[in-house]
SEMIMI-760811 format. One record per residue: x, y, z of N, C-alpha, C, O in turn. Coordinates in nm, 4 decimals, decimal comma, padded with zeros to 6 digits, always signed. Example, Ala and Ser with C-alpha at 12.3 -4.5 7.8 and 13.67 -1.06 7.14 Angstrom:
% residues 2
+----------+----------+----------+----------+----------+----------+----------+----------+----------+----------+----------+----------+
!      n.X !      n.Y !      n.Z !     ca.X !     ca.Y !     ca.Z !      c.X !      c.Y !      c.Z !      o.X !      o.Y !      o.Z !
+----------+----------+----------+----------+----------+----------+----------+----------+----------+----------+----------+----------+
! +01,3190 ! -00,5690 ! +00,7800 ! +01,2300 ! -00,4500 ! +00,7800 ! +01,3200 ! -00,3300 ! +00,7800 ! +01,4236 ! -00,3319 ! +00,8465 !
! +01,2850 ! -00,2250 ! +00,7080 ! +01,3670 ! -00,1060 ! +00,7140 ! +01,2900 ! +00,0030 ! +00,7870 ! +01,3409 ! +00,1138 ! +00,8039 !
+----------+----------+----------+----------+----------+----------+----------+----------+----------+----------+----------+----------+
***
This chain:
% residues 109
+----------+----------+----------+----------+----------+----------+----------+----------+----------+----------+----------+----------+
!      n.X !      n.Y !      n.Z !     ca.X !     ca.Y !     ca.Z !      c.X !      c.Y !      c.Z !      o.X !      o.Y !      o.Z !
+----------+----------+----------+----------+----------+----------+----------+----------+----------+----------+----------+----------+
! +01,4058 ! +00,8573 ! +00,4626 ! +01,4216 ! +00,7159 ! +00,4351 ! +01,5080 ! +00,6955 ! +00,3110 ! +01,5914 ! +00,6050 ! +00,3081 !
! +01,4891 ! +00,7781 ! +00,2091 ! +01,5662 ! +00,7615 ! +00,0873 ! +01,7148 ! +00,7877 ! +00,1098 ! +01,7988 ! +00,7358 ! +00,0362 !
! +01,7474 ! +00,8675 ! +00,2106 ! +01,8867 ! +00,8964 ! +00,2370 ! +01,9604 ! +00,7741 ! +00,2901 ! +02,0820 ! +00,7636 ! +00,2744 !
! +01,8876 ! +00,6813 ! +00,3530 ! +01,9500 ! +00,5622 ! +00,4087 ! +01,9831 ! +00,4585 ! +00,3015 ! +02,0650 ! +00,3699 ! +00,3254 !
! +01,9218 ! +00,4678 ! +00,1853 ! +01,9472 ! +00,3721 ! +00,0785 ! +02,0661 ! +00,4175 ! -00,0047 ! +02,0888 ! +00,5373 ! -00,0216 !
! +02,1411 ! +00,3222 ! -00,0559 ! +02,2523 ! +00,3615 ! -00,1416 ! +02,2045 ! +00,3766 ! -00,2860 ! +02,0907 ! +00,3422 ! -00,3178 !
! +02,2894 ! +00,4269 ! -00,3716 ! +02,2517 ! +00,4578 ! -00,5094 ! +02,2088 ! +00,3335 ! -00,5857 ! +02,1159 ! +00,3413 ! -00,6661 !
! +02,2723 ! +00,2198 ! -00,5639 ! +02,2359 ! +00,0967 ! -00,6332 ! +02,0952 ! +00,0518 ! -00,5994 ! +02,0209 ! +00,0071 ! -00,6868 !
! +02,0582 ! +00,0638 ! -00,4715 ! +01,9236 ! +00,0253 ! -00,4307 ! +01,8202 ! +00,1193 ! -00,4916 ! +01,7116 ! +00,0761 ! -00,5302 !
! +01,8535 ! +00,2463 ! -00,5000 ! +01,7608 ! +00,3424 ! -00,5588 ! +01,7435 ! +00,3179 ! -00,7078 ! +01,6341 ! +00,3363 ! -00,7612 !
! +01,8496 ! +00,2766 ! -00,7752 ! +01,8400 ! +00,2496 ! -00,9181 ! +01,7467 ! +00,1314 ! -00,9432 ! +01,6731 ! +00,1296 ! -01,0419 !
! +01,7498 ! +00,0327 ! -00,8537 ! +01,6599 ! -00,0811 ! -00,8673 ! +01,5152 ! -00,0353 ! -00,8532 ! +01,4268 ! -00,0864 ! -00,9219 !
! +01,4911 ! +00,0603 ! -00,7648 ! +01,3558 ! +00,1122 ! -00,7449 ! +01,3119 ! +00,2059 ! -00,8558 ! +01,1943 ! +00,2418 ! -00,8623 !
! +01,4026 ! +00,2462 ! -00,9427 ! +01,3678 ! +00,3356 ! -01,0519 ! +01,3878 ! +00,4812 ! -01,0171 ! +01,3445 ! +00,5688 ! -01,0920 !
! +01,4523 ! +00,5094 ! -00,9050 ! +01,4752 ! +00,6471 ! -00,8632 ! +01,6134 ! +00,6885 ! -00,9118 ! +01,7139 ! +00,6296 ! -00,8722 !
! +01,6181 ! +00,7881 ! -00,9963 ! +01,7470 ! +00,8372 ! -01,0434 ! +01,7729 ! +00,9783 ! -00,9966 ! +01,8880 ! +01,0215 ! -00,9911 !
! +01,6670 ! +01,0520 ! -00,9622 ! +01,6815 ! +01,1912 ! -00,9206 ! +01,6190 ! +01,2059 ! -00,7824 ! +01,4997 ! +01,1810 ! -00,7652 !
! +01,6992 ! +01,2464 ! -00,6837 ! +01,6490 ! +01,2611 ! -00,5481 ! +01,6096 ! +01,4046 ! -00,5167 ! +01,6011 ! +01,4412 ! -00,3994 !
! +01,5859 ! +01,4857 ! -00,6167 ! +01,5468 ! +01,6238 ! -00,5898 ! +01,4110 ! +01,6250 ! -00,5218 ! +01,3314 ! +01,5324 ! -00,5376 !
! +01,3857 ! +01,7296 ! -00,4470 ! +01,2616 ! +01,7375 ! -00,3711 ! +01,1496 ! +01,8039 ! -00,4494 ! +01,0439 ! +01,8325 ! -00,3931 !
! +01,1704 ! +01,8287 ! -00,5758 ! +01,0653 ! +01,8889 ! -00,6569 ! +00,9508 ! +01,7909 ! -00,6719 ! +00,9723 ! +01,6712 ! -00,6914 !
! +00,8296 ! +01,8418 ! -00,6629 ! +00,7128 ! +01,7538 ! -00,6732 ! +00,7013 ! +01,6942 ! -00,8130 ! +00,6421 ! +01,5875 ! -00,8298 !
! +00,7567 ! +01,7612 ! -00,9131 ! +00,7511 ! +01,7084 ! -01,0491 ! +00,8258 ! +01,5779 ! -01,0634 ! +00,7786 ! +01,4869 ! -01,1315 !
! +00,9420 ! +01,5668 ! -01,0003 ! +01,0190 ! +01,4435 ! -01,0108 ! +00,9501 ! +01,3290 ! -00,9374 ! +00,9568 ! +01,2142 ! -00,9813 !
! +00,8848 ! +01,3592 ! -00,8272 ! +00,8108 ! +01,2563 ! -00,7540 ! +00,6916 ! +01,2093 ! -00,8374 ! +00,6627 ! +01,0898 ! -00,8440 !
! +00,6230 ! +01,3041 ! -00,9009 ! +00,5100 ! +01,2672 ! -00,9863 ! +00,5549 ! +01,1796 ! -01,1015 ! +00,4883 ! +01,0816 ! -01,1350 !
! +00,6671 ! +01,2140 ! -01,1623 ! +00,7181 ! +01,1336 ! -01,2744 ! +00,7527 ! +00,9926 ! -01,2267 ! +00,7243 ! +00,8954 ! -01,2966 !
! +00,8130 ! +00,9805 ! -01,1100 ! +00,8497 ! +00,8505 ! -01,0546 ! +00,7240 ! +00,7670 ! -01,0290 ! +00,7214 ! +00,6477 ! -01,0594 !
! +00,6192 ! +00,8299 ! -00,9729 ! +00,4947 ! +00,7576 ! -00,9480 ! +00,4266 ! +00,7170 ! -01,0786 ! +00,3666 ! +00,6098 ! -01,0864 !
! +00,4354 ! +00,8017 ! -01,1807 ! +00,3777 ! +00,7671 ! -01,3104 ! +00,4488 ! +00,6475 ! -01,3714 ! +00,3842 ! +00,5610 ! -01,4305 !
! +00,5826 ! +00,6410 ! -01,3579 ! +00,6567 ! +00,5257 ! -01,4099 ! +00,6154 ! +00,3973 ! -01,3388 ! +00,6030 ! +00,2922 ! -01,4017 !
! +00,5945 ! +00,4057 ! -01,2103 ! +00,5514 ! +00,2874 ! -01,1357 ! +00,4107 ! +00,2482 ! -01,1780 ! +00,3816 ! +00,1298 ! -01,1946 !
! +00,3227 ! +00,3471 ! -01,1958 ! +00,1837 ! +00,3186 ! -01,2338 ! +00,1760 ! +00,2521 ! -01,3707 ! +00,0863 ! +00,1714 ! -01,3952 !
! +00,2680 ! +00,2847 ! -01,4595 ! +00,2672 ! +00,2215 ! -01,5920 ! +00,3022 ! +00,0736 ! -01,5843 ! +00,2624 ! -00,0039 ! -01,6713 !
! +00,3756 ! +00,0339 ! -01,4819 ! +00,4178 ! -00,1059 ! -01,4691 ! +00,3097 ! -00,1950 ! -01,4073 ! +00,3200 ! -00,3175 ! -01,4130 !
! +00,2078 ! -00,1351 ! -01,3492 ! +00,1018 ! -00,2124 ! -01,2849 ! +00,0096 ! -00,2696 ! -01,3925 ! -00,0383 ! -00,1958 ! -01,4787 !
! -00,0152 ! -00,4004 ! -01,3880 ! -00,1028 ! -00,4623 ! -01,4888 ! -00,2445 ! -00,4049 ! -01,4830 ! -00,2917 ! -00,3669 ! -01,3758 !
! -00,3124 ! -00,3984 ! -01,5977 ! -00,4480 ! -00,3418 ! -01,6019 ! -00,5482 ! -00,4148 ! -01,5118 ! -00,6383 ! -00,3518 ! -01,4565 !
! -00,5334 ! -00,5455 ! -01,4967 ! -00,6259 ! -00,6197 ! -01,4095 ! -00,6119 ! -00,5753 ! -01,2648 ! -00,7109 ! -00,5678 ! -01,1919 !
! -00,4887 ! -00,5457 ! -01,2227 ! -00,4665 ! -00,5004 ! -01,0857 ! -00,5258 ! -00,3602 ! -01,0682 ! -00,5883 ! -00,3310 ! -00,9662 !
! -00,5060 ! -00,2742 ! -01,1677 ! -00,5633 ! -00,1396 ! -01,1608 ! -00,7150 ! -00,1464 ! -01,1500 ! -00,7750 ! -00,0736 ! -01,0709 !
! -00,7774 ! -00,2334 ! -01,2290 ! -00,9225 ! -00,2485 ! -01,2240 ! -00,9702 ! -00,3015 ! -01,0900 ! -01,0733 ! -00,2582 ! -01,0386 !
! -00,8952 ! -00,3953 ! -01,0334 ! -00,9320 ! -00,4520 ! -00,9035 ! -00,9253 ! -00,3460 ! -00,7947 ! -01,0156 ! -00,3354 ! -00,7118 !
! -00,8183 ! -00,2677 ! -00,7952 ! -00,8016 ! -00,1638 ! -00,6929 ! -00,9050 ! -00,0529 ! -00,7116 ! -00,9482 ! +00,0090 ! -00,6144 !
! -00,9447 ! -00,0281 ! -00,8364 ! -01,0451 ! +00,0743 ! -00,8626 ! -01,1804 ! +00,0366 ! -00,8012 ! -01,2546 ! +00,1239 ! -00,7561 !
! -01,2125 ! -00,0931 ! -00,7994 ! -01,3389 ! -00,1383 ! -00,7421 ! -01,3269 ! -00,1834 ! -00,5976 ! -01,4287 ! -00,2001 ! -00,5305 !
! -01,2069 ! -00,2035 ! -00,5482 ! -01,1829 ! -00,2470 ! -00,4103 ! -01,0826 ! -00,1522 ! -00,3461 ! -00,9634 ! -00,1815 ! -00,3365 !
! -01,1337 ! -00,0385 ! -00,3029 ! -01,0468 ! +00,0674 ! -00,2520 ! -00,9664 ! +00,0251 ! -00,1299 ! -00,8585 ! +00,0795 ! -00,1063 !
! -01,0145 ! -00,0678 ! -00,0539 ! -00,9461 ! -00,1082 ! +00,0677 ! -00,8355 ! -00,2096 ! +00,0462 ! -00,7573 ! -00,2361 ! +00,1374 !
! -00,8277 ! -00,2667 ! -00,0732 ! -00,7299 ! -00,3733 ! -00,0989 ! -00,5855 ! -00,3319 ! -00,0692 ! -00,5143 ! -00,4085 ! -00,0043 !
! -00,5383 ! -00,2135 ! -00,1136 ! -00,3991 ! -00,1774 ! -00,0824 ! -00,3736 ! -00,1658 ! +00,0682 ! -00,2652 ! -00,1999 ! +00,1157 !
! -00,4728 ! -00,1179 ! +00,1430 ! -00,4549 ! -00,1053 ! +00,2871 ! -00,4520 ! -00,2416 ! +00,3545 ! -00,3787 ! -00,2614 ! +00,4515 !
! -00,5310 ! -00,3357 ! +00,3042 ! -00,5314 ! -00,4694 ! +00,3623 ! -00,4014 ! -00,5426 ! +00,3293 ! -00,3488 ! -00,6162 ! +00,4128 !
! -00,3501 ! -00,5231 ! +00,2096 ! -00,2186 ! -00,5797 ! +00,1752 ! -00,1102 ! -00,5143 ! +00,2610 ! -00,0180 ! -00,5813 ! +00,3074 !
! -00,1221 ! -00,3837 ! +00,2813 ! -00,0280 ! -00,3139 ! +00,3695 ! -00,0356 ! -00,3658 ! +00,5118 ! +00,0667 ! -00,3775 ! +00,5793 !
! -00,1561 ! -00,3970 ! +00,5581 ! -00,1730 ! -00,4560 ! +00,6910 ! -00,0952 ! -00,5864 ! +00,7026 ! -00,0254 ! -00,6099 ! +00,8012 !
! -00,1081 ! -00,6707 ! +00,6005 ! -00,0384 ! -00,8005 ! +00,6056 ! +00,1136 ! -00,7814 ! +00,6040 ! +00,1866 ! -00,8511 ! +00,6744 !
! +00,1600 ! -00,6857 ! +00,5225 ! +00,3044 ! -00,6593 ! +00,5166 ! +00,3549 ! -00,6054 ! +00,6506 ! +00,4603 ! -00,6471 ! +00,6988 !
! +00,2801 ! -00,5133 ! +00,7102 ! +00,3207 ! -00,4589 ! +00,8398 ! +00,3166 ! -00,5651 ! +00,9488 ! +00,3988 ! -00,5640 ! +01,0404 !
! +00,2218 ! -00,6557 ! +00,9390 ! +00,2156 ! -00,7639 ! +01,0368 ! +00,3381 ! -00,8549 ! +01,0258 ! +00,3903 ! -00,9027 ! +01,1266 !
! +00,3832 ! -00,8782 ! +00,9022 ! +00,5067 ! -00,9559 ! +00,8840 ! +00,6271 ! -00,8823 ! +00,9421 ! +00,7140 ! -00,9443 ! +01,0035 !
! +00,6327 ! -00,7513 ! +00,9232 ! +00,7420 ! -00,6722 ! +00,9806 ! +00,7386 ! -00,6830 ! +01,1325 ! +00,8429 ! -00,6983 ! +01,1959 !
! +00,6192 ! -00,6750 ! +01,1913 ! +00,6064 ! -00,6881 ! +01,3368 ! +00,6518 ! -00,8263 ! +01,3835 ! +00,7171 ! -00,8395 ! +01,4871 !
! +00,6167 ! -00,9286 ! +01,3063 ! +00,6565 ! -01,0642 ! +01,3429 ! +00,8089 ! -01,0780 ! +01,3429 ! +00,8671 ! -01,1311 ! +01,4374 !
! +00,8726 ! -01,0296 ! +01,2361 ! +01,0180 ! -01,0392 ! +01,2292 ! +01,0853 ! -00,9513 ! +01,3347 ! +01,1946 ! -00,9834 ! +01,3815 !
! +01,0216 ! -00,8421 ! +01,3718 ! +01,0763 ! -00,7586 ! +01,4789 ! +01,0725 ! -00,8333 ! +01,6115 ! +01,1656 ! -00,8233 ! +01,6913 !
! +00,9657 ! -00,9076 ! +01,6351 ! +00,9591 ! -00,9874 ! +01,7574 ! +01,0636 ! -01,0979 ! +01,7575 ! +01,1240 ! -01,1268 ! +01,8609 !
! +01,0848 ! -01,1592 ! +01,6428 ! +01,1854 ! -01,2653 ! +01,6329 ! +01,3243 ! -01,2103 ! +01,6648 ! +01,4081 ! -01,2802 ! +01,7218 !
! +01,3475 ! -01,0850 ! +01,6278 ! +01,4785 ! -01,0222 ! +01,6516 ! +01,4847 ! -00,9494 ! +01,7856 ! +01,5748 ! -00,8686 ! +01,8083 !
! +01,3882 ! -00,9778 ! +01,8755 ! +01,3817 ! -00,9185 ! +02,0097 ! +01,3716 ! -00,7664 ! +02,0072 ! +01,4321 ! -00,6984 ! +02,0902 !
! +01,2953 ! -00,7132 ! +01,9121 ! +01,2690 ! -00,5699 ! +01,9040 ! +01,1219 ! -00,5469 ! +01,9361 ! +01,0437 ! -00,5059 ! +01,8502 !
! +01,0856 ! -00,5740 ! +02,0615 ! +00,9450 ! -00,5713 ! +02,1017 ! +00,8832 ! -00,4322 ! +02,0881 ! +00,7665 ! -00,4208 ! +02,0504 !
! +00,9581 ! -00,3273 ! +02,1177 ! +00,9039 ! -00,1916 ! +02,1084 ! +00,8688 ! -00,1598 ! +01,9634 ! +00,7616 ! -00,1059 ! +01,9358 !
! +00,9582 ! -00,1926 ! +01,8713 ! +00,9311 ! -00,1706 ! +01,7297 ! +00,8120 ! -00,2542 ! +01,6836 ! +00,7266 ! -00,2063 ! +01,6091 !
! +00,8072 ! -00,3786 ! +01,7284 ! +00,6968 ! -00,4676 ! +01,6893 ! +00,5629 ! -00,4115 ! +01,7365 ! +00,4645 ! -00,4160 ! +01,6626 !
! +00,5583 ! -00,3590 ! +01,8583 ! +00,4346 ! -00,2999 ! +01,9095 ! +00,3923 ! -00,1803 ! +01,8256 ! +00,2750 ! -00,1661 ! +01,7908 !
! +00,4870 ! -00,0957 ! +01,7936 ! +00,4571 ! +00,0248 ! +01,7156 ! +00,4086 ! -00,0113 ! +01,5745 ! +00,3120 ! +00,0467 ! +01,5251 !
! +00,4750 ! -00,1058 ! +01,5112 ! +00,4356 ! -00,1481 ! +01,3763 ! +00,2996 ! -00,2165 ! +01,3803 ! +00,2196 ! -00,1995 ! +01,2883 !
! +00,2723 ! -00,2930 ! +01,4843 ! +00,1429 ! -00,3606 ! +01,4960 ! +00,0284 ! -00,2602 ! +01,5089 ! -00,0811 ! -00,2841 ! +01,4580 !
! +00,0531 ! -00,1484 ! +01,5763 ! -00,0498 ! -00,0442 ! +01,5879 ! -00,0807 ! +00,0134 ! +01,4505 ! -00,1973 ! +00,0307 ! +01,4150 !
! +00,0241 ! +00,0435 ! +01,3724 ! +00,0021 ! +00,0962 ! +01,2378 ! -00,0641 ! -00,0087 ! +01,1473 ! -00,1436 ! +00,0256 ! +01,0598 !
! -00,0314 ! -00,1340 ! +01,1685 ! -00,0955 ! -00,2409 ! +01,0914 ! -00,2453 ! -00,2442 ! +01,1221 ! -00,3275 ! -00,2612 ! +01,0320 !
! -00,2793 ! -00,2280 ! +01,2480 ! -00,4210 ! -00,2280 ! +01,2859 ! -00,4930 ! -00,1099 ! +01,2211 ! -00,6046 ! -00,1256 ! +01,1716 !
! -00,4303 ! +00,0088 ! +01,2207 ! -00,4908 ! +00,1256 ! +01,1550 ! -00,5141 ! +00,0975 ! +01,0070 ! -00,6196 ! +00,1309 ! +00,9531 !
! -00,4165 ! +00,0365 ! +00,9417 ! -00,4310 ! +00,0045 ! +00,7995 ! -00,5459 ! -00,0935 ! +00,7780 ! -00,6207 ! -00,0808 ! +00,6811 !
! -00,5606 ! -00,1905 ! +00,8671 ! -00,6703 ! -00,2868 ! +00,8550 ! -00,8055 ! -00,2185 ! +00,8721 ! -00,8985 ! -00,2458 ! +00,7961 !
! -00,8176 ! -00,1306 ! +00,9701 ! -00,9437 ! -00,0604 ! +00,9925 ! -00,9791 ! +00,0257 ! +00,8719 ! -01,0938 ! +00,0252 ! +00,8271 !
! -00,8819 ! +00,0997 ! +00,8188 ! -00,9064 ! +00,1829 ! +00,7002 ! -00,9467 ! +00,0949 ! +00,5825 ! -01,0394 ! +00,1287 ! +00,5088 !
! -00,8783 ! -00,0169 ! +00,5643 ! -00,9095 ! -00,1074 ! +00,4546 ! -01,0490 ! -00,1653 ! +00,4637 ! -01,1194 ! -00,1741 ! +00,3630 !
! -01,0900 ! -00,2049 ! +00,5832 ! -01,2233 ! -00,2632 ! +00,6002 ! -01,3311 ! -00,1573 ! +00,5768 ! -01,4331 ! -00,1856 ! +00,5140 !
! -01,3090 ! -00,0358 ! +00,6268 ! -01,4072 ! +00,0712 ! +00,6043 ! -01,4188 ! +00,1007 ! +00,4549 ! -01,5296 ! +00,1162 ! +00,4036 !
! -01,3057 ! +00,1087 ! +00,3846 ! -01,3100 ! +00,1344 ! +00,2407 ! -01,3749 ! +00,0195 ! +00,1642 ! -01,4458 ! +00,0428 ! +00,0663 !
! -01,3516 ! -00,1034 ! +00,2075 ! -01,4172 ! -00,2174 ! +00,1434 ! -01,5688 ! -00,2116 ! +00,1643 ! -01,6454 ! -00,2454 ! +00,0740 !
! -01,6114 ! -00,1692 ! +00,2822 ! -01,7541 ! -00,1551 ! +00,3080 ! -01,8147 ! -00,0483 ! +00,2169 ! -01,9231 ! -00,0674 ! +00,1618 !
! -01,7447 ! +00,0635 ! +00,2014 ! -01,7919 ! +00,1696 ! +00,1121 ! -01,8012 ! +00,1167 ! -00,0308 ! -01,8996 ! +00,1427 ! -00,1001 !
! -01,7008 ! +00,0436 ! -00,0750 ! -01,7034 ! -00,0124 ! -00,2106 ! -01,8160 ! -00,1138 ! -00,2271 ! -01,8807 ! -00,1194 ! -00,3317 !
! -01,8389 ! -00,1934 ! -00,1239 ! -01,9487 ! -00,2903 ! -00,1311 ! -02,0814 ! -00,2182 ! -00,1470 ! -02,1658 ! -00,2598 ! -00,2264 !
! -02,1003 ! -00,1109 ! -00,0725 ! -02,2240 ! -00,0352 ! -00,0826 ! -02,2364 ! +00,0359 ! -00,2168 ! -02,3468 ! +00,0516 ! -00,2691 !
! -02,1232 ! +00,0790 ! -00,2726 ! -02,1263 ! +00,1502 ! -00,4002 ! -02,1358 ! +00,0550 ! -00,5191 ! -02,2172 ! +00,0755 ! -00,6091 !
! -02,0520 ! -00,0499 ! -00,5193 ! -02,0434 ! -00,1396 ! -00,6342 ! -02,1146 ! -00,2727 ! -00,6123 ! -02,1181 ! -00,3561 ! -00,7028 !
! -02,1713 ! -00,2938 ! -00,4938 ! -02,2343 ! -00,4227 ! -00,4631 ! -02,3450 ! -00,4537 ! -00,5620 ! -02,4248 ! -00,3662 ! -00,5956 !
! -02,3505 ! -00,5784 ! -00,6091 ! -02,4502 ! -00,6183 ! -00,7089 ! -02,5292 ! -00,7366 ! -00,6553 ! -02,4754 ! -00,8257 ! -00,5896 !
! -02,6577 ! -00,7347 ! -00,6851 ! -02,7443 ! -00,8474 ! -00,6489 ! -02,8148 ! -00,8922 ! -00,7750 ! -02,8830 ! -00,8133 ! -00,8404 !
! -02,7988 ! -01,0159 ! -00,8082 ! -02,8608 ! -01,0733 ! -00,9274 ! -02,8228 ! -00,9981 ! -01,0550 ! -02,9045 ! -00,9852 ! -01,1462 !
! -02,7020 ! -00,9495 ! -01,0614 ! -02,6529 ! -00,8827 ! -01,1814 ! -02,6954 ! -00,7385 ! -01,1939 ! -02,6560 ! -00,6717 ! -01,2895 !
! -02,7756 ! -00,6870 ! -01,0998 ! -02,8215 ! -00,5482 ! -01,1055 ! -02,7371 ! -00,4632 ! -01,0120 ! -02,7045 ! -00,5069 ! -00,9016 !
! -02,7009 ! -00,3417 ! -01,0545 ! -02,6273 ! -00,2529 ! -00,9636 ! -02,7136 ! -00,2149 ! -00,8436 ! -02,8359 ! -00,2065 ! -00,8547 !
! -02,6503 ! -00,1924 ! -00,7301 ! -02,7263 ! -00,1547 ! -00,6114 ! -02,7779 ! -00,0126 ! -00,6256 ! -02,7126 ! +00,0724 ! -00,6861 !
! -02,8930 ! +00,0123 ! -00,5708 ! -02,9573 ! +00,1433 ! -00,5817 ! -02,9251 ! +00,2301 ! -00,4644 ! -02,9711 ! +00,3441 ! -00,4574 !
+----------+----------+----------+----------+----------+----------+----------+----------+----------+----------+----------+----------+
***
C-alpha cells in the first residue's frame, strides 16, 4: 500500500523512511502515539472496542462510496470486513464492561 503513495503524501503522514526494518516502523508508531491526546488514550484504555467500532464506521463509509461509484464487488468485500470489525468491537466492549463496569461507584467484583 505504501508503494502506491507518492513521497509528498508519505511526508504528510510522517513517513520519511520506507525501510522494512521493524525499528523504523516502531519509531513511526511512537511518533503517532505521541500526537494522540491523553484523554483519547485514557478512553481507548478503558474501551478496548472503540477503535474497532470507529473502524467499522469508516469501512461502512468506504462501502457506501464504493456503491455510489458502481463498485459493488468492492463494496461487498469492504462491508464484510466492516462487520468483522463491529463484532470484534462489541466483544471487546463487553469484556471492558465486565472488567471496568461500575455500580454505585464501586468496581465490579
